[in-house]
ZANU-432232 format. One record per atom (N, C-alpha, C): x, y, z. Coordinates in steps of 0.001 Angstrom, whole numbers, plus 524288, in hexadecimal, padded with zeros to 5 digits. Last residue first. Layout:
BEGIN
XYZ/...
//
This chain:
BEGIN
369B622997D1520/3669322854D1078/3693D22475D0CFB/36D9A22309D213A/36E3C22712D1D3B/36B122259BD186F/367CF220BAD2DFA/36A5721F25D2920/36AD6223B9D2576/3639221B16D3914/365DC21FECD3729/3691421E82D3268/358B5215D4D3EEE/35C7D21523D3AD7/35E8021A73D3933/354C52104DD4AB0/3556821527D47B7/3599A21434D43AC/34B762075AD5064/3506E208D8D4E11/3503920E28D4B70/345F02062BD5D67/34599205F7D57AE/34A9F20826D5578/345E12069ED6832/349D920365D65A1/348F3202AED5FC7/33DC320E15D696E/33D99208E9D6BEE/3410820513D68F6/33F16217E1D65AC/33D03213FFD6207/33C9520E90D646E/343CA21CD5D6DFD/33E7721E61D6C7A/33C0121A2CD6916/34D86217C0D6DC9/34A4321787D7275/34498218CAD7123/3512D21A8AD63FF/3502121508D6508/34C9421477D69CA/352C222505D6594/34E852237FD621D/34D2821DC4D62E0/35B812248ED6C02/356A8226D2D6DFA/3520A2251BD6AB3/362A62203DD64FF/3613421D4AD69A2/35C2321F57D6BFA/363412284ED5DA8/3615522337D5C0E/35F9622008D60C6/367B22302FD63BC/3626A230D8D618F/3601722B9FD5FFC/3718222BBED6610/36DEA22D37D6A3C/3686022DA7D6835/375DE22AB4D5C1B/374FA2260BD5F4E/370FB2273DD6383/376A92351ED5956/3732E231C0D5661/371EE22CD2D5973/37E25238E1D6070/378DE23B20D604E/374F623798D5D82/3872D231B5D5E20/38457231AED6316/37EEA2341AD62CB/3871E22BB8D512F/388E922F80D550A/3854122FADD59C7/3898321EC9D4D0B/385C822307D4DCC/387B7226A4D5218/3905C21676D4D38/391E921B16D4A3D/38E3121FAED4AF7/38C2A20E18D520B/38FD821131D551E/391552163FD525F/37E5D20CF8D4F73/383DB20C11D4E2B/3875B20FB3D5143/3740B20717D55B2/376BE20C0ED54D6/37C8420B00D53D1/36A2920078D53B0/36FA71FF05D5344/372CD203E5D51D7/35F85202A7D5392/3626E20386D5861/3682220217D582B/35C20200A1D4945/35A2F1FD91D4DAD/35DD01FDF0D526C/36709205C7D42C7/3620920317D423F/360EB2000FD473A/36E3B21029D3DBB/36CEE20D55D4273/3678D20ADCD41D1/378DE2141CD35CC/3737921249D363D/372AD20F42D3B4B/380502200AD354D/37FDC21A69D362B/37A3D218E9D3721/37F1522947D2B51/37E1322830D30D2/37D9A2224FD3187/38361232B2D22A4/3839222D24D23F1/382E122C6ED29D2/37A2823D11D1FFC/37F4C23B2CD21A1/37EFC23564D2304/36FDD23EBBD1E11/3736923F29D19A4/378BE23CEED1AF6/3671F2355BD2430/36A3223A25D2414/36DAC23A34D1F43/35B9322FCED290E/35F3D2302BD24B0/361EE23577D24B9/356DE22792D3236/358A922CF2D31A6/35CB722D14D2D53/34C7021FCBD34E2/350E522039D315D/35228225FCD309E/347FB21A4DD4054/3481B21F13D3D39/34D0D21F25D39F3/3401020EBFD42CC/344B5211FBD4350/34446216C1D3FD6/334A320A11D49EF/337B820B52D4541/33CA720E63D469C/32E6A201A1D5028/332A520519D51CC/3363220649D4D1E/3275B1FA73D4CB7/3256D1FEBED4FDD/329872028AD51A2/3304A1EFD9D4C59/32B171F1D9D4B1F/329631F631D4ED7/33CF61F150D491D/339C21F091D4DC5/334691F2F5D4CC5/342741F39DD400F/341EE1EE2BD4192/33EBA1ED28D466D/3427E1FDB0D3CEC/347461FBC3D3F6C/3469A1F653D41BA/33E292048DD325B/33D081FFFAD3592/342231FDE5D37C4/33E6721299D324D/3402B20D83D3063/33EB720943D344F/33B0B21F2ED2DDB/33A0521B0CD31A7/33B9C215CAD2F48/343C7229B7D2B08/34023225A1D2959/33F9B22193D2DAC/34867235EDD26D6/3470F23294D2B39/3432C22E8AD294E/3531423C69D201F/34DE423A14D2061/34D55236DAD2556/35BAF242E9D2240/35975242BED1CFA/353F124091D1D16/360BE24B43D2BAB/35D8B246A2D2ABB/35B0C246FDD2556/36E3D25012D2CC8/368922503CD2D2F/365ED24B15D2BE7/378EE24E88D2CBF/37682250D0D2818/3709425074D2829/377C924581D368C/37B7F247BDD32D9/3788A24980D2DFA/3729C2467BD4240/370DF245D1D3CDC/374BF2487AD393D/3758F24946D4BE2/375C3243A9D4ACD/3740E2426FD453A/373C6253ABD4CA3/3794225210D4C3C/379E224C34D4B6B/368DD25437D4DCF/36B3325589D48CB/370BF2537BD4850/3639A24938D5563/3655A24E99D5474/3683624F40D4F4F/3588A24296D5666/35DB7241CBD5420/35FC324727D5298/350A82412CD61A0/3526224469D5D41/357D4242C5D5B7F/344CA23CE7D67C0/34A6523C97D66CE/34BD623F6BD61C8/339B624515D66C8/33CAD24157D69D4/3427324185D6896/32F0224D30D67A3/3344924CB2D6584/3377A2492DD6910/32257247F0D66DD/3267524A01D6A3D/32BBF24925D679F/314D72494CD635E/31A3924803D61FA/31E0D24AB6D65AF/3093D24353D67A1/30C8C247FDD67C1/3122A2465ED66BA/301D223BB7D6976/3032123D1CD6409/3060E2424AD63BB/301522386ED7359/2FDC023CA8D71F6/2FEB223EA5D6C70/3097D23173D7411/3043422F57D73F0/3001A2336ED7286/3136A2375CD6B7B/3118B234F8D704D/30BDE2332DD6FBF/31D4A235D4D61F6/317E223745D62FF/315EF23471D67E1/32A0C23B80D5F93/326AC2371FD6109/3214723921D629E/332BC23F80D56CF/32E312418CD5986/32A8023CFCD5AA1/3402224004D55D7/33BB923C63D55E9/3375D23ED0D5927/34827247D4D4DA8/3455024743D5292/340E424353D51E3/3541F24BC3D48C3/34FCF24817D4819/34D5224731D4D6E/3582E2590FD45E3/3585C25435D48EB/353B0250C8D4784/357D726031D3D43/35BE42607DD413E/35C7E25B4FD4423/34FD425E55D36D9/35454260E2D3484/358D12615AD3848/348C32588ED3C50/3477A25E09D3B61/34BE42611CD38CF/3435324C6DD3B39/3485924F24D3A9D/34728254C0D3913/33BA8243D6D42F5/33C0D248B8D3FFF/341A124AC0D3FE3/332A423A46D448A/3384A23B18D44A4/3395523FA1D40EC/32764237CBD4C40/329D723A8ED47F1/32FBC23AE5D48C3/31E7D22D2FD4EE9/32292230CDD5084/3250923338D4BA9/311E322817D51B3/315B7229E8D4DE6/3199222DACD5063/30F8F21D9FD5A81/30EAD2230BD58EB/3132F224E4D557F/3121C213E7D5E32/30D572145FD5B24/30C11219DED5966/31BA52134AD62C6/3172D21402D6643/31209214AED6358/3258E21264D5DE8/3222020DDED5E31/31D7720E6AD61C3/32BF321AD1D5C21/32C9121806D611B/3289C213A9D61EE/3295821E34D51CB/32EBE21D0BD533E/32F152199AD581D/3216F21D8AD4893/320DB21C66D4E21/3262C21A8CD5013/32566227FCD3FEA/3246F2227ED411F/3236F22200D46FA/32A302309CD3621/3268922F8FD3A61/325C0229B6D3B0B/333A923A71D3299/3311623569D31C5/32DB52345DD3688/33A152453DD2BFC/33710242CCD302F/3354F23D54D2EA9/340C12510ED29FD/3406E24B7DD28B3/33D83248E4D2D30/33DF625A47D2E05/33FF325A5CD28AB/33FF2254CDD2678/3344025D64D3748/3373C25965D3476/338F325B17D2F0A/3320F26024D4333/332CE2634CD3E7E/3367B26034D3AF0/3292925C77D4D8B/32D7A25B63D49F1/32D6B25F20D454B/3218225CBDD5525/324ED26147D548B/3296C2607AD50C8/314C8259A3D5780/3194F257F6D5473/31CA825CBCD5340/30B942599FD5D7C/3104F25C45D5F67/3154125A5BD5CA4/3021125646D5A8D/305F925233D5B70/30B3325466D5D57/2FD0925FCDD5960/2FAD325BEDD5CF0/2FED9257C3D5E59/3030D26478D518A/30338266A3D56D8/30122262BBD5AD0/3002925E5FD48C2/3059225E68D4AAB/305DF2603CD5050/2F73925D31D4337/2F71125B90D48B4/2FC8325B78D4B20/2F016262C9D3973/2F54D262D7D3BC4/2F4E22618FD4194/2E72325A73D328B/2E83325F0DD35BE/2ED9025E6DD3849/2E10025674D26BF/2E54E255D4D2A6D/2E5F825AE7D2D83/2D2DA255D6D2645/2D7F12578BD2445/2DC1C2560FD284B/2C916256C3D2A9B/2C9C5253DCD25BA/2CEDE25563D2315/2C6F125AC5D3419/2C8F225E73D302F/2C95725BFED2ACC/2C3B025186D38CB/2C0332560BD38AA/2C1D9259F1D347B/2CC5624AE2D37E0/2C7762498AD3533/2C3CC24E31D34C7/2D8FB24DB6D351C/2D4C724F3BD3895/2CF9B24E69D35C3/2E53C2478DD3458/2E02524865D31F0/2DC0B2498CD3616/2F0D424EABD37B6/2ED4B24A3ED3868/2E7ED24B8ED3639/2FE0E251F3D364D/2F8B12531AD34C3/2F57824E1AD355E/309532576BD3BB0/305F8252CDD3B7A/3007425494D3A1F/315E925CA1D381C/3105425D31D392D/30D91257F3D38B5/3223A262E7D3B68/31F1C25E91D3958/3196625F36D3AF9/3286A26E64D3820/324F126BEFD3BF2/321A8267B8D397B/32EF327170D3098/32CD52759DD33DE/3292527378D3809/33143268C6D2AE0/3358126AE2D2E12/333C026F7CD3175/3278825ED6D2B68/32940263F2D2982/32D7C26609D2D15/31F4E25451D2896/32457255EED2AB3/3260425B0BD2838/3131A25029D2C28/315D92537CD2868/31ACF25575D2AF5/30AC7245ABD2D3A/30F6224822D2F85/3123724B1BD2B44/2FD98242EAD2EBF/30192244CED2B1B/305F124767D2E25/2F7B2236DBD32FB/2F8A723C78D3370/2FCD423DE9D2F79/2EE3222CA6D347F/2F2C122EF6D31E7/2F2FF234DFD32AE/2EA4F22888D417B/2E92222A2DD3C30/2EDFA22CA2D39B2/2EFB521D89D48F0/2ED83222BCD481F/2EC7F223EED4267/2F4E02146DD4ACF/2EF3F2141DD4A11/2ECA721956D491B/2FE8821AF8D51CF/2FCDD215F8D4FB7/2F6E8215AFD4F73/2FF9A22876D4E16/2FF3322461D5212/2FD1B21F6DD4F93/3015122DE8D44DC/303CA22FB9D49AA/303AB22BA0D4DFA/304DA22A7FD38BF/300FD22919D3CB8/3037622A33D41FD/306DA23292D2D4A/308B122FBFD31E8/3040222E3BD3541/30AB323681D20BC/3066C234B4D2406/308A023174D287F/3135124173D1E7F/3121E23BE6D1E7D/30D6F23ABCD2201/31B4A249E0D1867/315ED249A7D1A70/3142E243F9D1A02/3277A250ECD1926/3246624C2BD1848/31EF324CE3D1A7E/32B8625AF2D1967/32ECE256BBD174C/32BCD251B8D1658/328CA26816D17D4/32680262F7D18F6/329C325EB4D1656/32DD6272F5D1D56/32ED526F4AD1911/32CCD269E3D1A99/323F127B99D2300/3292227963D224E/3297D275C2D1DA9/316E027816D2776/31B1027BC5D2638/32041278E6D2595/30BA8272D2D226F/3104D27192D257C/314B027533D23C8/2FE342743CD2324/303092763DD20E2/30785274E9D2490/2F24F26CF5D201F/2F62826F79D2372/2FADC2715CD2072/2EB2526901D194C/2EA82267A2D1ED0/2EEA226A11D2252/2E39126AC5D0E4D/2E83126C9ED110E/2E76D26BA8D16DA/2DED126067D06D1/2DDCB2641DD0B00/2E2F0265BCD0D88/2DA4625C2CCFA75/2DEBD25D1ECFDE4/2DD4B26144D01EE/2CF772538ACF859/2D1CC258BCCF81E/2D65A25928CFBF2/2D253245FDCF4CC/2CF2724A31CF6EB/2D1F924F64CF67A/2D3F023DAFCEA00/2D67624107CEDD9/2D2A424536CEFB2/2D06523105CE7BB/2CEA223664CE728/2D107239AACEB7A/2D1AE22516CE137/2D3FD228CACE4D7/2D1F722E47CE3B2/2CEA021D0CCDAA5/2CAC121F48CDE29/2CCEE22325CE213/2D81C2127BCD9F9/2D4D92169BCD7CF/2D13F218D8CDC04/2E51E20F6FCDD48/2DF9220EF7CDE77/2DC942138ACDC31/2F031206E9CDBDA/2EDBF20C10CDB9A/2E7E720B44CDC49/2FC1B1FFB1CDBCF/2F6DC20094CDDF9/2F50D2063BCDD48/301E11FA20CD1B2/302741FEF9CD4A8/2FD1020062CD6C7/307A21EE5DCCE45/302C71F0D1CD004/304161F5AFCD335/30CA11E4BFCC558/30D391E98FCC865/307E81EBDDCC9C7/30BA31DC96CBEA5/30A771DB7ACC41F/30AB01E062CC782/30EFA1DFDCCB510/309611DEFACB5BC/307D71DE01CBB6B/31A451E4E9CBA79/3170C1E4FACB5B9/3114B1E413CB706/322401E4FCCC1A0/31DE01E16BCC291/31A2B1E0F8CBDE9/329311EC6ECBD3E/32AFA1E730CBEB2/326751E35BCBF0C/323561F56DCBBAE/326151F310CB742/327C11ED77CB870/31FEC1F75DCC5EF/31C1B1F663CC1CA/31EB01F3ACCBD29/3299D1F90ACCB0F/3261B1F4D0CCCBB/322441F371CC860/32D13201EFCC5E3/330251FD1DCC589/32CDF1F862CC712/32548208FDCC928/325E3207BBCC395/328D42029ACC2EC/3277420950CD3E2/322532078CCD20F/322A3205E4CCC57/3316A20D7DCD3CE/330982083BCD5EA/32B61205FACD413/32F1521766CCFB6/33274213D7CCCC4/331C320E3BCCEB5/3291B21B5DCD7E8/3269D21A98CD2D0/329E3216E3CCF81/330B721C35CDF74/32C942185ECE040/329A32175ACDB2E/3368322432CDABE/338FA21F2DCDBDA/334E121AECCDCB1/32FC722CC6CDA4A/3315722A22CD578/333C2224CFCD66B/324F822D5BCE391/32A2D22E9DCE1A4/32BAE22B1FCDD08/3176C22FEDCDFF7/31B8422E2ECE386/320D222F68CE137/30D8422D7FCDA41/30EA92321DCDD65/3128E2308FCE199/3091522911CCE8A/30D352283CCD26C/30E5F22D61CD520/2FF2022B5ACCAAE/301A62266BCC942/305EE22515CCD26/2FCCE234F0CCE24/2F907230DACCF63/2FB0622B7BCCDDB/3047C23AA0CC9C4/304D5239CACCF68/300ED235B5CD134/3019A23C43CBFA4/304B22379DCC0A5/30599236AECC67F/2FCFA245EFCBF40/2F98124167CBF9C/2FC7F23C67CC0D0/3059924CACCBDBF/3030924C59CC2CF/2FFB524772CC360/30B9024F4ECB584/30BAC249D4CB701/308D2248DACBC17/3089F257D4CAAD5/308AF256A5CB068/308D9250C8CB160/3115A259FEC9FEA/30C542596CCA28B/30D02257FDCA833/31B2925AA7C9BCB/316CD25BCFC984A/3118425B58C9AF0/328B225C9FC9C75/323D425C33C9F65/31F4725DDDC9BEF/330E5255ACC93E4/32E8625AABC9549/3295D259C3C9822/33D1824F6CC9312/3378C24ECEC9434/335672540EC9601/346ED24F1CC8999/3449F251ECC8E01/33EC3250F3C8E6B/34A8024A5EC80A7/34C852487BC85A7/349E124AF4C8A60/3447A244E3C7518/3464324941C7847/347A624735C7DB1/33FD423CF7C6F5D/3454723E47C6E3F/3470B2434FC70E4/332BD241BBC702C/3367423D83C6F1D/33BD223FBDC6DC4/32F9924B61C79F7/32F8E24966C7496/3339C24516C73F5/32A54248B4C868B/32EBB24A78C8361/32E2824846C7DE0/323AD24BDCC929C/3240F2495EC8D80/328DA24B64C8AB0/31F3224990C9FEA/322DD24BACC9C0E/321DC2492BC96B6/319C124C1ACAC39/318D9249EFCA709/31C6624CA6CA31A/31D47248BBCB91F/31D7B24C97CB4EB/31CD2249C7CAFB5/31A86246DECC68E/31A48244D4CC148/31A4724958CBD5E/3212E24528CD2EE/31E412484BCCF38/31E86245CECC9CD/3280F240C3CD9F1/3227823FEBCDACA/31F0A24351CD73A/331C5242B6CD50B/3305A2457CCD9DA/32A782455FCDACD/32CDC23F10CC8B5/33162240A4CCBCE/32F7E243C5CD083/329A42397ACBD19/3280C23998CC28F/32CE023AACCC5DC/325CB23CCECB09B/32A4023CBACB432/3281E23D2FCB9B9/3202023704CA59E/31F3323928CAACF/3244323897CADED/32021239BAC97DA/3225123749C9C89/3206C23A0CCA171/31FBA237A5C8A1C/31D47239B1C8ECE/31F69236DAC938B/324E823BB4C7DE1/324CF237FCC8230/3227323AA2C86F4/31F5F23F10C71DA/3211F240CCC76F9/320DF23C3AC7ACA/31C8923E41C6734/3202823A89C699B/3229923CB0C6E99/314D62439AC62E4/319F424621C62BF/31E16242D9C657B/30C2A23DBEC6553/30E5A23D2EC600B/313AA23FB2C5F87/30F2723B19C7306/30BB323C30C6EA1/30E7C23B85C6972/30F5A23AB0C7EC4/31196236DBC7B31/30E6323704C7625/30A062418CC856B/30D8F243C8C818F/3104F23FCBC7E25/2FC6423ED9C8742/301D023D56C8838/3056223F58C83F5/2F20424088C8732/2F55B24504C8631/2FB1D243CFC8701/2ED7123713C89B9/2ECAB2391AC8477/2F07323D82C8323/2EDF32339FC93D8/2F25A23247C9078/2F1FD234CAC8B19/2EAC42390BC9F8B/2E93D238F2C9A0D/2EDF7237EEC96A0/2EC3123A83CAA24/2EBF82352ACA835/2EA7D234BCCA284/2EDDB24417CAE47/2E87524268CAE05/2E7CC23CFBCABC3/2F8A02466ACA654/2F5B724811CAAF8/2EFFF2469DCAA55/2FAC223AB0C9E92/2FB7924030C9FC2/2F87824172CA4A9/300BA22DDCC9F75/2FC3623166C9FB9/2FDCE23705CA0B1/30A0322934C95BB/3085422A06C9B17/303EF22E06C9B56/3116522250C8ED2/30C0522421C8E0F/30979224A1C9369/31E592263BC9392/31A94222E7C90D1/3155922577C9009/326F1225D1C9E5B/3261A22791C98FE/3221E223F5C966B/32A5222A11CAA94/326D722673CA7DE/32597228ADCA279/333EA22B06CB433/3322722CDECAF16/32EF522894CAC75/3367A22F36CC11E/334B822B06CBDAE/3328422D63CB8B2/341342329CCC9B0/33CA623400CC67B/33B4722F47CC320/348CD2364BCD527/346C923296CD144/34220234C7CCE48/353CE23DDCCD799/34E1923DCECD802/34BF223A36CD3C1/35EAF23F45CD957/35C8F23A09CD858/356A7239C1CD92F/35F0824A39CE236/36158246A6CDE6F/35E2A2419DCDDE5/35BC925740CE3A4/35A68251E9CE518/35C1F24E24CE0CA/35D6D26172CE0B0/361FD25E2BCE1B3/360C4258A9CE35F/3557B2675DCDD53/35795268A8CE276/35C222652FCE403/3508426492CD475/3556726774CD3C2/357FD268D2CD8F0/3475026021CD7E8/34B4F25CAFCD5BD/3508F25F66CD52E/341D0268FCCDB52/342F5264C3CDEFC/347662615ECDD06/3411226EB6CD217/343B2270F8CD6A3/3454D26CBFCDA7C/33B25267DCCCBE0/3407B26933CCA59/3438D26B5CCCEF6/331A7267CBCD18F/334A1262F7CD0DB/33A4A26427CCF7F/32EBA2724DCD09D/32F9627012CD5CB/332D026B14CD577/32D6627326CC5E5/3318127633CC879/332C127401CCDDB/324CC26C54CC473/329C726B4ACC1D5/32E4526E27CC47F/31D1E2715ACCA61/31EA026C02CCBB4/323F826ABDCC967/31C8327AB1CC4E2/31E3827AC7CCA4E/31FF62755BCCC1E/318A6277B9CBAEB/31DF7279C2CBB80/31FF7279A4CC118/311E526E87CB619/311FB270CACBB5D/3177B272C3CBC72/3144126B53CAC23/30F3A26DEBCAD05/30EC727066CB26C/3211E26E2CCA76F/31DD326B19CAAEE/318C326E01CAC0C/3289B2722FCA0FE/32324272AEC9F53/31F7626F6ECA2B8/331F526FB8CA609/330BD2753ACA512/32B1527612CA373/3361726612CA816/3316826787CAB05/32F8E26D0BCA9DC/33BC525C4DCA135/33B07261F5CA11A/335D026351CA3AE/34492252A0CA3D7/33F0D253F3CA446/33E82259E0CA4E2/34D2024961C9E6C/34C5124EDBC9FD2/346812501CC9FAB/3543023E1ECA21C/34F6324046C9FE8/34EB0245CECA1EB/35ED923574C9F01/35C87239C1CA1DA/3578223B73C9F27/3607222D0DC98CA/362ED22CE6C9DE9/360AB23124CA175/356D7226E9C9091/3599122B8BC928C/35BF022A9BC97ED/350F421E2BC8DDC/3569A21DF7C8D13/3598622285C8F85/347C021693C9124/348DF21C0EC9250/34EC521C94C9257/33DEE20D5AC8F07/342FD20F6CC8D65/3436A2152DC8EC3/33743205C5C9923/337ED2080EC93FB/33D73209EAC92E5/3393620820CA6AF/33603205E2CA290/3372D208ACC9D74/3410220C2BCACE1/33DDF207E9CAF00/33A922053DCAAD4/34D60210B3CAD02/348E52102CCA988/345DE20B5CCAB3F/35398218DACB62B/351EF21393CB4C7/34D39213C9CB12B/3576722318CB613/359CF21F34CB976/35874219A1CB7D7/359F422DEDCAEDF/3570022908CAEBC/359F0224F2CB1ED/359CD23AB9CB472/35CA22364ACB23E/3594623165CB29E/353E4246C8CB11F/353E824209CB440/356EB23DC1CB16F/35227253EDCB1FE/3554B24FF5CAF55/355B824B4CCB301/3488025D4ACB040/34A752591BCB393/34D8125545CB03E/3472726AF3CAED3/3483C265DCCAC76/34A6826215CB087/3465E274ECCB2A8/341A627261CB0DD/3426F26D0ECAE73/350A327746CB5E8/34E3A27A23CB190/3498227743CAF48/3537426AABCBAFC/3551027013CBA23/352362724FCB570/357B225FD4CC0DA/352CA262ACCC017/3542226875CBFB1/35E152535ECBEC8/35E1D25905CBF8B/358B325B3FCBE92/35C10248B5CC0B2/3617624A89CC017/361D525065CC107/353CC23F55CC674/354AF244C8CC512/35A8824600CC4C7/3519723312CC084/353B0235F6CC4F2/354F823B77CC329/347B82298CCBCB6/34B6F22DC1CBBBA/34D6C22FF3CC0E4/342EB21E27CB6B8/343E0220F6CBB9A/34852224C9CBAA4/339B621C77CAC4F/33F1B21CF2CAE2E/33F3821FB5CB370/3328121628CA296/3328221803CA7FE/3382F21826CA9D9/32B1C215FEC96F0/330442162BC996C/32FAF21876C9EDF/320BC2152BC94EF/3244821249C917B/329CF21224C93A1/31640213B9C9D8C/31B5121637C9CA2/31EA0212CCC9907/30D9520DFFC9FCE/30D24211B2C9B82/31239214A3C9A61/310AD207E8CA876/30EF420558CA3A7/30F012090FC9EFF/312DC20F76CB019/3170F20C1ECAE25/3158F209B2CA8E6/308B7213B9CB15D/30D2E21706CAFFF/31196213D0CADA3/302AC20B57CB4C0/3019A20DADCAFA2/30645210EACADBF/307A7209F1CBE90/3075C2059ECBAD5/3066F207AFCB550/305EA21342CC3F1/30B312121BCC206/30B5A20D91CBE2E/2F90821637CBE4C/2FC84214E0CC29A/3021621444CC088/2EEF921B11CBA47/2F44B21BA2CB84C/2F81221B0FCBCDF/2E63B2181ACBF51/2E5ED21835CB99D/2EB3221969CB714/2E81621938CC9CF/2E790213E4CC7C9/2E759213A7CC1D9/2F1322215FCCF3C/2ED032215ECCB62/2EC7A21BE4CC907/2F3E822054CDC9C/2F58C21F0ECD745/2F0C721ECACD3B4/2F07F2214BCE692/2F37F225A8CE482/2F51E224CDCDEE1/2E5B421EA3CEF44/2E92721D4ECEAE7/2EBF722219CE8DF/2DECA21E53CF77B/2E3C222109CF831/2E79D21FBFCF3E0/2D0E422187CF65D/2D54F21DEACF6AB/2DA5822108CF709/2C9122286CCF46E/2C8582250DCF903/2CCCC22152CF9BE/2D0572331ACF995/2CB7523025CF999/2CAD022D40CF47C/2D87D23A54D0126/2D8772365DCFD11/2D37B23321CFD92/2DBC6247BDD0376/2D8AA24325D0491/2D8AD23F67CFFFF/2E6B224E71D06E5/2E3D324CAED024C/2E0E7247ADD0398/2EAF325977D0D1D/2E8AF25452D0E11/2E55D252DBD0966/2F69926082D0CEE/2F19225FA3D0A6D/2EFCC25A16D0B7D/2FE4D269ECD1300/2FCA52647ED12FD/2F73A2640FD10AF/308E7271F5D0F5A/3034227171D100A/301B826BBED0F84/31376271BCD0CEB/311FD271C5D1261/30C3027153D1358/313492710CD01F6/31570275AAD0487/313A42761BD0A35/30AA326740D02D8/30C5726B25CFF1B/30E1A26FF4D021A/307EB25A5BD049A/30A8D25EBAD0720/30C9826267D02ED/2FD2825208D064D/30079254BED0295/302DB25964D0561/2F8BC245D8D0ADA/2FA9A24B13D0C0F/2FDFF24D29D07B0/2ECF923EA8D099C/2F25623F73D07E6/2F3E62450AD0915/2E47623582D1013/2E5E523AB9D0E63/2EB9E23AD7D0CD0/2D90B22D91D11D7/2DE8822E2DD1077/2DFA7233CAD0EF3/2CFFE23022D1C59/2D14F22ED3D1703/2D71122FE7D15F3/2CC6322A50D27C5/2CFAF22E6AD259C/2D15922CEED201D/2BF3B226B9D297F/2C49522503D2863/2C7A222992D2602/
//
């Protein structure tokens, strides 16, 4: 039996991590349930600025306890991992707005789960974990001060929650609402195998997802890159993933992409935006991809922001959601509005033919 695996992508290098014998991701000895119970105050925050090693976040909502401040300042200058701190500041200072974060204050575990060294000590230091951009940072501050200072690693908290802040807030709200009835599933006995390098993908990688190329087939890895998309499949002899892109003759170069069985033949198809046009790559019986219908650049105002598969009401025939920065009339299940321009109408009609009358949705974020 093919054992479970997880893919990690670092600077284009692909690492295969084996999971034995279970696939749990939450530490059963300190789950979100423990985190909420041991926090005296919990608040959701939003980034205001990131400069000179300091993050300023506004308080959007207090979920538990008392937290009177309108803003909170976090000093990363003494962070135990300077490169991690600098990378976070660079990302946040690039102009991305309304980035969410979660703050947990209270008697919380230190790295390794040891509470004995907690900074809530005789000097009356408060201790807190900040979760932002899927990363955890440990802070403390003396009483009656306004700045939180990085004082330790929060890496171990990834075993409590390794996801985005918005979903963490929903989890916290669920736990607080349901109280004794709340349950966050987790499982003990997880052991990670050694990481193996299985390939290198050139260019800027935008996504890496598990796909099934044909109905009933084994899982494969699809990696989208603007220098050329790639497919990796598990090889039992090599005990690793191998690059099978050439075998499938996939010629897409994606800045934005999505995958689904577009034409209902039981084989996966790719929808790719290369920065100029959107192309549907359909897969034949030999598992070879062919470039099909295309939505040209002049039909996309200000380019494509995202692609997503949507249910259009006909089983086995999904639609494609194309999001753009410019206002574009919406079309669902073949009901093309008169306001759509000719090139877009033509492409939509062609796609309907391929999809056997499935729908296409064109909408704005």
